[in-house]
Residue frames as a rotation matrix with the C-alpha (Angstrom) as fourth column:
GLU 1
0.775 -0.415 0.478 13.45
0.628 0.410 -0.662 -37.06
0.079 0.813 0.577 44.74
LEU 2
-0.197 -0.915 -0.352 16.94
0.783 -0.363 0.505 -35.68
-0.590 -0.177 0.788 44.31
PRO 3
0.480 0.398 -0.782 16.63
-0.039 -0.880 -0.473 -32.07
-0.876 0.257 -0.407 43.05
PRO 4
0.939 -0.126 0.321 17.54
0.335 0.109 -0.936 -31.40
0.083 0.986 0.144 39.39
ALA 5
0.117 -0.993 -0.013 21.23
0.992 0.117 -0.051 -30.90
0.052 -0.007 0.999 38.59
LYS 6
-0.105 -0.116 0.988 20.65
0.352 -0.933 -0.072 -27.16
0.930 0.340 0.139 37.99
VAL 7
0.770 0.461 0.442 19.30
-0.250 -0.419 0.873 -26.76
0.588 -0.782 -0.207 41.52
MET 8
0.822 -0.499 -0.275 22.06
0.547 0.556 0.625 -28.83
-0.159 -0.664 0.730 43.11
GLU 9
-0.059 -0.910 0.411 24.77
0.954 -0.173 -0.245 -26.92
0.294 0.377 0.878 41.25
GLY 10
-0.147 0.043 0.988 23.32
0.184 -0.980 0.070 -23.51
0.972 0.192 0.137 41.99
MET 11
0.804 0.594 0.034 22.15
0.066 -0.146 0.987 -23.96
0.591 -0.791 -0.157 45.57
GLY 12
0.431 -0.710 -0.557 25.59
0.902 0.353 0.249 -24.65
0.020 -0.610 0.792 47.05
PRO 13
-0.592 -0.701 0.398 27.19
0.699 -0.692 -0.178 -21.38
0.401 0.173 0.900 45.90
LEU 14
-0.011 0.668 0.744 24.06
-0.050 -0.743 0.667 -19.41
0.999 -0.030 0.041 46.82
MET 15
0.873 0.337 -0.352 23.93
0.289 0.225 0.931 -20.86
0.393 -0.914 0.099 50.35
GLY 16
0.083 -0.938 -0.336 27.68
0.995 0.094 -0.018 -20.34
0.049 -0.333 0.942 50.73
GLU 17
-0.541 -0.238 0.807 27.33
0.377 -0.926 -0.020 -16.69
0.752 0.293 0.591 49.80
MET 18
0.435 0.796 0.420 24.47
-0.132 -0.405 0.905 -16.22
0.891 -0.449 -0.071 52.28
VAL 19
0.766 -0.218 -0.605 26.46
0.632 0.426 0.647 -17.84
0.117 -0.878 0.464 55.09
GLN 20
-0.265 -0.958 0.113 29.56
0.932 -0.285 -0.224 -15.77
0.247 0.046 0.968 54.27
LYS 21
-0.518 0.132 0.845 27.54
0.061 -0.980 0.190 -12.55
0.853 0.150 0.499 54.44
GLY 22
-0.993 0.075 -0.095 25.89
0.098 0.035 -0.995 -13.58
-0.071 -0.997 -0.042 57.71
VAL 23
-0.496 0.862 -0.106 22.40
-0.824 -0.429 0.369 -13.60
0.272 0.270 0.923 56.21
PHE 24
0.153 0.567 -0.810 21.48
-0.325 0.803 0.500 -17.28
0.933 0.186 0.307 56.50
LEU 25
-0.269 -0.175 0.947 20.71
-0.960 -0.028 -0.278 -18.52
0.075 -0.984 -0.160 60.03
ALA 26
-0.601 0.148 0.786 18.77
-0.175 0.935 -0.310 -21.76
-0.780 -0.323 -0.535 59.48
GLY 27
-0.063 0.644 -0.762 16.76
-0.992 -0.122 -0.021 -23.65
-0.107 0.755 0.647 56.92
GLU 28
-0.673 -0.072 0.736 15.26
-0.132 0.991 -0.024 -27.03
-0.728 -0.113 -0.676 56.15
GLY 29
-0.537 0.587 -0.606 13.31
-0.700 0.091 0.708 -28.80
0.471 0.804 0.362 53.46
LEU 30
-0.181 0.571 0.801 10.39
-0.767 0.427 -0.478 -31.03
-0.615 -0.701 0.361 54.38
ARG 31
-0.964 -0.099 0.249 9.55
0.033 0.879 0.476 -34.54
-0.265 0.467 -0.843 53.26
PRO 32
-0.689 0.724 0.016 6.28
-0.059 -0.078 0.995 -35.30
0.722 0.685 0.097 51.42
SER 33
-0.368 0.634 0.680 3.02
-0.916 -0.373 -0.147 -34.74
0.161 -0.677 0.718 53.29
SER 34
0.432 0.500 -0.750 2.27
-0.404 0.851 0.334 -38.45
0.806 0.159 0.570 52.84
LEU 35
-0.242 -0.618 -0.748 4.75
0.507 0.576 -0.641 -39.00
0.827 -0.534 0.174 55.69
GLY 36
-0.949 -0.137 0.282 3.09
-0.117 -0.681 -0.723 -36.45
0.292 -0.720 0.630 57.96
VAL 37
-0.295 0.889 -0.350 -0.12
0.947 0.321 0.018 -35.76
0.129 -0.326 -0.936 59.84
ARG 38
-0.568 0.238 0.788 -2.46
-0.113 -0.971 0.212 -32.84
0.815 0.031 0.578 60.41
LEU 39
-0.638 0.328 -0.697 -3.85
0.770 0.292 -0.567 -32.19
0.017 -0.898 -0.439 63.88
ARG 40
-0.338 0.603 0.722 -7.05
-0.038 -0.776 0.630 -30.24
0.940 0.185 0.285 64.44
PHE 41
-0.822 0.075 -0.564 -8.04
0.569 0.101 -0.816 -29.04
-0.004 -0.992 -0.126 67.88
SER 42
-0.543 0.727 0.419 -11.66
-0.298 -0.634 0.713 -27.98
0.785 0.262 0.562 68.41
ASN 43
0.431 0.790 0.436 -13.79
-0.664 -0.051 0.746 -27.77
0.612 -0.611 0.503 71.55
GLY 44
0.197 -0.453 0.870 -11.11
-0.919 0.224 0.325 -29.51
-0.342 -0.863 -0.372 73.56
LYS 45
0.686 0.081 0.723 -10.88
0.055 0.985 -0.163 -32.49
-0.725 0.152 0.672 71.19
ARG 46
-0.224 -0.839 -0.497 -8.01
-0.706 -0.212 0.676 -33.52
-0.672 0.502 -0.545 68.91
THR 47
0.861 0.380 0.338 -8.41
-0.032 0.703 -0.710 -35.23
-0.508 0.601 0.618 65.55
VAL 48
-0.210 -0.978 -0.016 -5.48
-0.310 0.051 0.949 -36.69
-0.927 0.204 -0.314 63.59
GLU 49
0.889 0.422 -0.178 -5.54
-0.272 0.172 -0.947 -36.78
-0.369 0.890 0.268 59.78
LYS 50
0.105 -0.878 0.466 -2.82
0.325 0.473 0.819 -38.90
-0.940 0.066 0.335 58.19
GLY 51
-0.154 -0.267 -0.951 -1.11
-0.730 -0.618 0.291 -37.72
-0.666 0.740 -0.100 54.99
PRO 52
-0.694 -0.540 0.476 -1.03
0.692 -0.684 0.233 -37.17
0.200 0.491 0.848 52.13
LEU 53
-0.198 0.556 -0.807 -2.48
0.601 -0.582 -0.548 -33.78
-0.774 -0.594 -0.219 52.99
GLN 54
0.158 0.314 0.936 -4.26
0.900 -0.436 -0.005 -31.18
0.406 0.843 -0.351 50.93
GLY 55
-0.862 -0.465 0.200 -3.42
0.377 -0.853 -0.361 -27.49
0.338 -0.236 0.911 51.22
SER 56
0.277 0.929 -0.245 -5.87
0.925 -0.189 0.330 -25.66
0.260 -0.318 -0.912 53.47
ASN 57
0.980 -0.108 0.169 -4.61
-0.150 -0.955 0.257 -22.77
0.134 -0.277 -0.951 55.59
GLU 58
0.465 -0.878 -0.112 -0.85
0.837 0.477 -0.266 -22.69
0.288 0.030 0.957 54.99
LEU 59
0.305 -0.333 0.892 -0.29
-0.239 -0.934 -0.266 -19.32
0.922 -0.132 -0.365 56.66
VAL 60
0.091 -0.386 -0.918 2.06
0.720 0.662 -0.208 -20.20
0.688 -0.642 0.338 59.54
ALA 61
0.823 0.221 0.523 1.96
-0.190 -0.762 0.620 -18.50
0.536 -0.609 -0.585 62.94
ALA 62
0.265 -0.757 0.597 4.79
-0.927 -0.030 0.374 -20.44
-0.266 -0.652 -0.710 64.60
PHE 63
0.698 -0.069 -0.713 6.89
-0.283 0.888 -0.362 -23.56
0.658 0.454 0.600 64.19
SER 64
0.411 -0.629 0.660 9.17
-0.754 0.172 0.634 -25.88
-0.513 -0.758 -0.403 66.10
ILE 65
0.213 -0.431 -0.877 11.75
-0.573 0.672 -0.469 -28.48
0.791 0.603 -0.104 65.12
VAL 66
0.463 -0.059 0.884 11.92
-0.800 0.402 0.446 -31.53
-0.382 -0.914 0.139 67.36
LYS 67
-0.310 -0.589 -0.746 14.12
-0.724 0.655 -0.217 -34.60
0.616 0.473 -0.629 67.20
VAL 68
0.067 0.529 0.846 12.22
-0.910 0.380 -0.165 -37.65
-0.409 -0.759 0.507 68.40
LYS 69
-0.690 -0.370 0.621 11.93
-0.238 0.927 0.288 -41.42
-0.683 0.051 -0.728 68.04
SER 70
-0.607 0.575 0.549 8.63
0.779 0.565 0.270 -41.49
-0.155 0.592 -0.791 66.14
ILE 71
-0.661 0.464 0.590 5.89
0.074 -0.742 0.666 -39.39
0.747 0.483 0.456 64.62
ASP 72
0.365 0.797 -0.482 3.75
0.612 0.185 0.769 -40.30
0.702 -0.576 -0.420 67.63
ASP 73
-0.077 -0.481 -0.873 6.25
0.942 -0.323 0.094 -38.49
-0.327 -0.815 0.478 69.87
ALA 74
-0.934 -0.251 0.255 6.15
0.338 -0.854 0.397 -35.52
0.118 0.457 0.882 67.48
ILE 75
-0.132 0.968 0.215 2.34
0.303 -0.167 0.938 -35.52
0.944 0.189 -0.272 67.77
GLU 76
0.386 0.238 -0.891 2.68
0.912 0.045 0.407 -35.30
0.136 -0.970 -0.200 71.54
TRP 77
-0.660 -0.639 -0.396 4.98
0.647 -0.751 0.133 -32.29
-0.382 -0.169 0.909 71.16
ALA 78
-0.808 0.362 0.465 2.48
0.181 -0.598 0.781 -30.72
0.561 0.715 0.418 68.75
THR 79
0.205 0.924 -0.324 -0.35
0.662 0.114 0.741 -31.27
0.721 -0.366 -0.588 71.20
ARG 80
0.143 -0.252 -0.957 1.60
0.902 -0.366 0.231 -29.32
-0.408 -0.896 0.175 73.81
PHE 81
-0.857 -0.511 0.074 2.35
0.473 -0.719 0.509 -26.71
-0.207 0.471 0.857 71.17
ALA 82
-0.303 0.826 0.475 -1.35
0.675 -0.166 0.719 -26.14
0.673 0.538 -0.508 70.48
PRO 83
-0.894 0.060 0.444 -2.86
-0.290 -0.834 -0.470 -22.97
0.342 -0.549 0.763 71.97
ALA 84
-0.653 0.756 0.055 -6.04
0.247 0.281 -0.927 -23.00
-0.716 -0.592 -0.370 73.98
GLY 85
0.185 0.801 -0.569 -9.05
-0.511 -0.417 -0.752 -23.14
-0.840 0.430 0.332 71.71
ASP 86
0.898 0.247 0.363 -9.24
0.167 0.572 -0.803 -24.18
-0.406 0.782 0.472 68.07
ALA 87
0.111 -0.905 -0.411 -6.02
-0.725 -0.357 0.589 -24.78
-0.680 0.232 -0.696 66.11
GLU 88
0.999 0.046 0.022 -4.60
-0.017 0.719 -0.695 -26.62
-0.048 0.693 0.719 63.10
ILE 89
0.255 -0.962 0.092 -1.06
-0.745 -0.136 0.653 -28.01
-0.616 -0.235 -0.752 63.15
ASP 90
0.863 -0.098 -0.495 0.88
-0.324 0.645 -0.692 -29.94
0.387 0.758 0.525 60.50
VAL 91
0.397 -0.756 0.520 3.64
-0.522 0.280 0.806 -32.36
-0.755 -0.591 -0.283 61.52
ARG 92
0.977 -0.093 -0.190 6.11
-0.127 0.460 -0.879 -33.48
0.169 0.883 0.438 58.85
PRO 93
0.543 -0.840 0.002 9.61
0.656 0.425 0.624 -35.01
-0.525 -0.338 0.782 58.78
VAL 94
0.539 -0.524 -0.659 12.55
-0.568 -0.804 0.175 -32.82
-0.622 0.280 -0.731 57.88
THR 95
0.958 -0.241 -0.152 14.54
-0.002 0.530 -0.848 -33.88
0.285 0.813 0.508 54.81
GLU 96
0.514 -0.845 0.146 17.99
-0.227 0.030 0.973 -35.22
-0.827 -0.533 -0.177 55.72
HIS 97
-0.123 -0.660 -0.741 20.92
-0.943 -0.154 0.294 -35.76
-0.308 0.736 -0.603 53.38
TRP 98
-0.892 -0.250 0.378 20.40
-0.178 0.960 0.216 -39.52
-0.417 0.126 -0.900 53.47
ASP 99
0.087 0.978 0.188 16.78
0.148 0.174 -0.974 -39.10
-0.985 0.112 -0.130 52.41
LEU 100
0.699 0.121 -0.705 18.11
-0.584 -0.472 -0.660 -37.75
-0.413 0.873 -0.260 49.12
GLY 101
0.894 -0.383 0.233 20.80
0.439 0.853 -0.282 -40.39
-0.091 0.354 0.931 48.77
VAL 102
0.699 -0.660 0.275 23.58
-0.423 -0.692 -0.585 -37.82
0.577 0.293 -0.763 49.14
MET 103
-0.506 -0.825 0.253 25.13
-0.719 0.242 -0.652 -39.70
0.476 -0.511 -0.715 52.06
PRO 104
-0.315 0.390 -0.865 24.37
0.331 0.899 0.285 -42.86
0.889 -0.197 -0.413 54.05
LYS 105
0.668 0.595 0.448 22.33
-0.282 -0.354 0.892 -42.61
0.689 -0.722 -0.069 57.23
PRO 106
-0.259 -0.835 0.485 24.68
-0.825 -0.070 -0.561 -42.53
0.503 -0.545 -0.671 60.23
ALA 107
-0.337 0.055 -0.940 25.01
0.214 0.977 -0.020 -45.86
0.917 -0.208 -0.341 61.99
GLY 108
-0.636 0.111 -0.764 22.92
0.766 0.211 -0.607 -46.03
0.094 -0.971 -0.220 65.12
GLU 109
-0.941 0.334 0.053 20.76
-0.335 -0.942 -0.016 -43.01
0.045 -0.033 0.998 64.25
THR 110
-0.663 0.735 -0.140 17.29
0.743 0.669 -0.012 -43.75
0.085 -0.111 -0.990 65.62
MET 111
-0.189 0.579 -0.793 15.87
0.442 -0.671 -0.595 -40.25
-0.877 -0.463 -0.129 65.92
THR 112
-0.253 0.215 0.943 14.01
0.938 -0.185 0.294 -38.23
0.238 0.959 -0.155 63.29
ARG 113
-0.885 -0.011 -0.465 13.58
0.155 -0.949 -0.273 -34.48
-0.439 -0.314 0.842 63.02
PHE 114
-0.131 0.909 0.396 10.04
0.987 0.081 0.140 -33.19
0.096 0.409 -0.908 62.54
MET 115
-0.960 -0.008 0.281 8.72
0.012 -1.000 0.011 -29.73
0.281 0.013 0.960 61.83
ILE 116
-0.267 0.893 -0.363 5.61
0.933 0.144 -0.331 -28.75
-0.243 -0.426 -0.871 63.77
ALA 117
-0.932 -0.045 0.359 3.86
0.206 -0.882 0.424 -25.88
0.298 0.469 0.832 61.98
ARG 118
-0.354 0.837 -0.416 0.98
0.698 -0.060 -0.714 -24.14
-0.622 -0.543 -0.563 63.73
LYS 119
-0.316 0.311 0.896 -1.36
0.843 -0.341 0.416 -22.37
0.436 0.887 -0.155 61.31
ALA 120
-0.989 -0.039 0.141 -2.28
-0.006 -0.950 -0.311 -18.73
0.146 -0.308 0.940 61.70
ASP 121
-0.142 0.981 -0.132 -5.65
0.965 0.167 0.201 -17.72
0.219 -0.099 -0.971 63.09
ARG 122
0.579 0.468 0.667 -7.40
0.382 -0.879 0.284 -14.49
0.720 0.091 -0.688 64.09
ASN 123
0.951 -0.212 -0.226 -5.42
0.154 -0.308 0.939 -14.21
-0.269 -0.928 -0.260 67.33
SER 124
0.102 -0.984 0.143 -2.00
0.751 0.171 0.638 -14.76
-0.653 0.042 0.756 65.78
GLU 125
-0.121 -0.091 0.989 -2.78
0.882 -0.467 0.065 -12.33
0.455 0.880 0.136 62.95
ALA 126
0.775 0.411 0.479 -3.74
0.128 -0.846 0.518 -9.78
0.618 -0.340 -0.708 65.60
ASP 127
-0.213 -0.974 0.074 -0.40
-0.062 -0.062 -0.996 -10.49
0.975 -0.216 -0.047 67.33
THR 128
0.116 0.321 0.940 -2.10
-0.940 -0.272 0.209 -11.52
0.322 -0.907 0.270 70.56
ALA 129
0.909 0.233 -0.346 -1.36
-0.163 0.962 0.220 -15.29
0.384 -0.144 0.912 70.56
ALA 130
0.168 -0.861 0.480 1.36
-0.977 -0.080 0.198 -16.65
-0.132 -0.503 -0.854 72.84
THR 131
0.766 0.000 -0.642 3.26
-0.223 0.938 -0.266 -19.90
0.602 0.347 0.719 72.31
THR 132
0.019 -0.781 0.624 5.35
-1.000 -0.004 0.026 -21.70
-0.018 -0.625 -0.781 74.92
ILE 133
0.708 0.108 -0.698 6.74
-0.199 0.979 -0.051 -25.23
0.677 0.175 0.715 74.97
SER 134
0.441 -0.576 0.688 8.55
-0.840 0.004 0.542 -26.84
-0.315 -0.817 -0.483 77.89
SER 135
-0.270 -0.659 -0.702 11.22
-0.818 0.542 -0.194 -29.48
0.508 0.521 -0.685 77.39
ASP 136
0.624 0.416 0.661 10.62
-0.680 0.705 0.199 -33.14
-0.384 -0.574 0.723 78.16
ALA 137
-0.389 -0.916 -0.101 13.57
-0.865 0.325 0.382 -35.52
-0.317 0.236 -0.918 77.89
ASP 138
-0.352 0.300 0.886 11.25
0.028 0.950 -0.311 -38.50
-0.935 -0.085 -0.343 77.57
LEU 139
0.697 0.707 0.116 9.83
0.185 -0.021 -0.983 -37.13
-0.692 0.707 -0.145 74.32
GLY 140
0.327 -0.643 0.693 13.12
0.935 0.115 -0.335 -36.15
0.136 0.757 0.639 72.71
GLU 141
-0.476 -0.690 -0.546 14.81
0.711 -0.667 0.222 -32.88
-0.517 -0.283 0.808 71.97
LEU 142
0.786 0.616 -0.059 13.31
0.505 -0.693 -0.514 -29.49
-0.358 0.374 -0.856 71.16
MET 143
-0.099 -0.929 0.357 15.82
0.973 -0.015 0.232 -28.10
-0.210 0.370 0.905 68.67
ASP 144
-0.979 -0.183 0.095 14.25
0.202 -0.944 0.263 -24.81
0.042 0.276 0.960 67.65
THR 145
-0.022 1.000 -0.016 11.04
0.984 0.019 -0.176 -22.87
-0.176 -0.020 -0.984 68.03
GLU 146
-0.960 -0.279 -0.032 10.04
0.260 -0.925 0.276 -19.57
-0.106 0.257 0.961 66.46
ARG 147
0.092 0.978 -0.189 6.97
0.657 -0.202 -0.727 -17.39
-0.748 -0.058 -0.661 66.43
ILE 148
-0.643 -0.267 0.718 6.24
0.758 -0.358 0.545 -15.57
0.112 0.895 0.432 63.17
GLN 149
-0.755 0.339 -0.562 4.86
-0.016 -0.866 -0.500 -12.04
-0.656 -0.368 0.659 63.14
PRO 150
0.226 0.964 0.141 1.47
0.204 0.095 -0.974 -11.31
-0.952 0.249 -0.175 61.51
SER 151
-0.052 -0.213 0.976 1.26
0.960 0.257 0.107 -11.33
-0.274 0.943 0.192 57.73
ALA 152
0.916 0.401 0.034 0.49
0.398 -0.892 -0.212 -7.59
-0.055 0.208 -0.977 57.82
LYS 153
0.561 -0.785 -0.261 4.23
-0.448 -0.553 0.702 -7.13
-0.695 -0.277 -0.663 58.37
GLY 154
-0.242 -0.674 0.698 5.23
0.199 0.669 0.716 -9.45
-0.949 0.313 -0.028 55.53
VAL 155
-0.029 0.174 -0.984 5.09
-0.922 -0.385 -0.041 -9.91
-0.386 0.906 0.172 51.80
ARG 156
0.343 0.173 0.923 4.14
0.115 0.968 -0.224 -12.79
-0.932 0.183 0.312 49.49
LEU 157
-0.342 -0.538 -0.770 6.11
-0.787 -0.283 0.548 -13.52
-0.513 0.794 -0.327 46.33
ARG 158
0.569 0.468 0.676 4.73
0.057 0.798 -0.600 -15.55
-0.821 0.380 0.427 43.44
PHE 159
-0.427 -0.748 -0.508 7.05
-0.645 -0.142 0.751 -16.68
-0.634 0.648 -0.422 40.67
LYS 160
0.290 0.550 0.783 5.50
0.296 0.727 -0.620 -18.07
-0.910 0.411 0.048 37.51
ASP 161
0.667 -0.058 0.743 6.86
0.744 0.101 -0.660 -18.33
-0.036 0.993 0.111 33.97
GLY 162
-0.269 -0.933 0.238 9.84
0.909 -0.328 -0.259 -16.19
0.319 0.147 0.936 34.91
LYS 163
-0.168 0.286 0.943 7.70
-0.026 -0.958 0.286 -13.35
0.985 0.023 0.168 36.28
ARG 164
-0.758 -0.146 -0.635 7.53
0.616 0.158 -0.772 -12.16
0.213 -0.977 -0.030 39.87
THR 165
0.142 0.830 0.539 4.38
0.132 -0.556 0.821 -10.85
0.981 -0.046 -0.189 41.59
VAL 166
-0.872 -0.450 -0.192 4.73
0.285 -0.150 -0.947 -9.07
0.397 -0.880 0.259 44.94
ILE 167
0.215 0.974 0.072 1.73
0.284 -0.133 0.949 -8.97
0.934 -0.184 -0.305 47.30
ASP 168
-0.682 -0.430 0.591 2.03
-0.371 -0.494 -0.787 -6.81
0.630 -0.756 0.178 50.42
GLY 169
-0.591 0.448 -0.671 0.51
0.726 0.657 -0.201 -8.12
0.351 -0.606 -0.714 53.62
PRO 170
-0.342 0.126 0.931 -1.82
-0.508 0.809 -0.296 -8.77
-0.790 -0.575 -0.212 55.21
PHE 171
-0.546 0.133 -0.827 -2.45
-0.776 0.293 0.559 -11.63
0.317 0.947 -0.056 52.81
THR 172
0.480 0.869 0.123 -4.95
-0.871 0.454 0.189 -14.44
0.108 -0.198 0.974 52.69
GLU 173
0.263 -0.316 0.912 -4.38
-0.368 0.840 0.398 -18.09
-0.892 -0.441 0.105 53.50
SER 174
-0.322 -0.432 -0.843 -2.40
-0.947 0.170 0.274 -20.00
0.025 0.886 -0.463 50.91
LYS 175
0.759 0.614 0.216 -3.54
-0.600 0.789 -0.134 -23.42
-0.253 -0.028 0.967 49.68
GLU 176
0.448 -0.690 -0.568 0.00
-0.370 0.436 -0.821 -24.57
0.814 0.578 -0.060 48.80
LEU 177
0.934 -0.159 -0.322 1.62
0.351 0.584 0.732 -27.05
0.072 -0.796 0.601 51.18
ILE 178
0.691 -0.722 0.034 4.87
-0.685 -0.638 0.352 -25.89
-0.232 -0.266 -0.935 52.75
ALA 179
0.825 -0.460 -0.329 8.01
0.126 0.717 -0.685 -27.41
0.551 0.524 0.650 51.25
GLY 180
0.010 -0.870 -0.493 10.61
0.951 0.161 -0.265 -25.79
0.310 -0.466 0.829 53.48
TYR 181
0.961 0.276 -0.029 11.79
0.267 -0.894 0.360 -22.64
0.074 -0.354 -0.932 55.19
SER 182
-0.137 -0.986 0.091 14.77
0.747 -0.163 -0.645 -20.36
0.651 -0.021 0.759 55.69
ILE 183
0.795 0.239 -0.558 15.51
0.556 -0.657 0.509 -17.91
-0.245 -0.715 -0.655 58.49
MET 184
0.047 -0.761 0.647 17.54
0.792 -0.366 -0.489 -14.88
0.609 0.536 0.585 57.44
ARG 185
0.225 -0.078 -0.971 19.01
0.708 -0.672 0.218 -11.91
-0.670 -0.736 -0.096 59.25
SER 186
-0.239 -0.220 0.946 18.73
0.905 -0.403 0.135 -8.74
0.351 0.888 0.295 57.19
ASN 187
-0.872 -0.128 -0.472 18.57
0.308 -0.893 -0.328 -4.97
-0.380 -0.431 0.818 57.42
SER 188
-0.499 0.708 -0.500 15.48
-0.763 -0.633 -0.134 -4.76
-0.411 0.315 0.855 55.21
ARG 189
0.268 0.702 0.660 12.61
-0.072 0.698 -0.713 -6.70
-0.961 0.143 0.238 53.75
GLU 190
0.791 0.034 -0.611 13.76
-0.588 -0.233 -0.774 -5.68
-0.169 0.972 -0.165 50.28
GLU 191
-0.269 -0.955 -0.123 17.08
-0.963 0.268 0.027 -7.47
0.007 0.125 -0.992 50.78
VAL 192
-0.496 0.158 0.854 15.28
-0.242 0.919 -0.311 -10.68
-0.834 -0.361 -0.418 51.77
VAL 193
0.665 0.745 -0.058 13.04
-0.203 0.105 -0.974 -10.34
-0.719 0.659 0.221 48.70
GLY 194
0.373 -0.622 -0.689 16.23
-0.925 -0.190 -0.330 -10.22
0.074 0.760 -0.646 46.64
TRP 195
-0.689 -0.621 0.375 17.55
-0.668 0.744 0.005 -13.44
-0.282 -0.247 -0.927 48.18
ALA 196
-0.090 0.751 0.655 14.16
-0.067 0.651 -0.756 -15.13
-0.994 -0.112 -0.008 47.73
THR 197
0.726 0.324 -0.606 14.18
-0.568 -0.213 -0.795 -14.13
-0.387 0.922 0.029 44.06
ARG 198
-0.200 -0.878 -0.435 17.53
-0.967 0.247 -0.054 -15.83
0.155 0.410 -0.899 43.62
PHE 199
-0.625 0.113 0.773 16.07
-0.268 0.899 -0.348 -18.98
-0.733 -0.424 -0.531 45.18
ALA 200
0.417 0.902 0.110 13.20
-0.124 0.176 -0.976 -18.80
-0.901 0.393 0.185 42.72
ASP 201
0.296 -0.396 -0.869 15.63
-0.948 -0.234 -0.216 -18.47
-0.118 0.888 -0.444 39.81
LEU 202
-0.779 -0.626 -0.033 16.80
-0.627 0.779 0.026 -21.98
0.009 0.041 -0.999 40.71
LEU 203
-0.757 0.480 0.444 13.50
0.068 0.733 -0.676 -23.54
-0.650 -0.482 -0.588 41.76
GLY 204
-0.831 0.471 0.297 11.15
0.357 0.042 0.933 -22.20
0.427 0.881 -0.203 39.06
ASP 205
-0.088 0.896 0.436 7.46
-0.235 -0.444 0.865 -21.56
0.968 -0.027 0.250 39.73
ILE 206
-0.470 -0.159 -0.868 7.06
0.762 0.422 -0.490 -21.13
0.445 -0.892 -0.078 43.48
GLU 207
0.514 0.591 0.622 5.24
0.043 -0.742 0.669 -19.16
0.857 -0.317 -0.407 46.18
ILE 208
-0.406 -0.739 -0.537 7.25
0.720 0.103 -0.686 -17.69
0.563 -0.665 0.491 49.05
ASP 209
0.787 0.590 0.179 5.98
0.313 -0.632 0.709 -15.87
0.532 -0.503 -0.682 52.14
ILE 210
-0.401 -0.915 0.051 8.33
0.506 -0.268 -0.820 -13.50
0.763 -0.303 0.570 53.94
């Protein structure tokens, strides 16, 4: 659904300020989990669970954005993204402006962007997991890929009823499905917490991992 007027009116100036100050590098919202899939890899076998999805382990170790023709192509990327051994990966479409009715879909656009989010495990939390993906023109375009450091180096923010709770890492798995992400460049974690708090002022009750 189109965000409330308060969010639409406030988000533009906030994003503009972040871009002007060189803080904001990238960010996307995700479409509902009913349009996505969850991949589980165990003992060399892959199972595919179609959405809507329930929150399980939503602590992310790494993610990629791919632009492909179909969710099946995105699943193939995700399969290559999976580390050796057991893993859980969610694949969901990225929200475009035309999904919200802000602008018409460009004529001739046949590709869709998907976010591939690999969940954290013992290896990634120990900072020993490696992730590499090679390009394949037949599958589409790899637009971005990032590995996230262990939660021990982060912080979790919970906003509820106008109050903020700060939880230092390492933190446990969250059961809340991911709605979107932002990548920021900052001199300190405290500065990013400040920006995240301003996001929460617009969005209301929310949980944010940094």
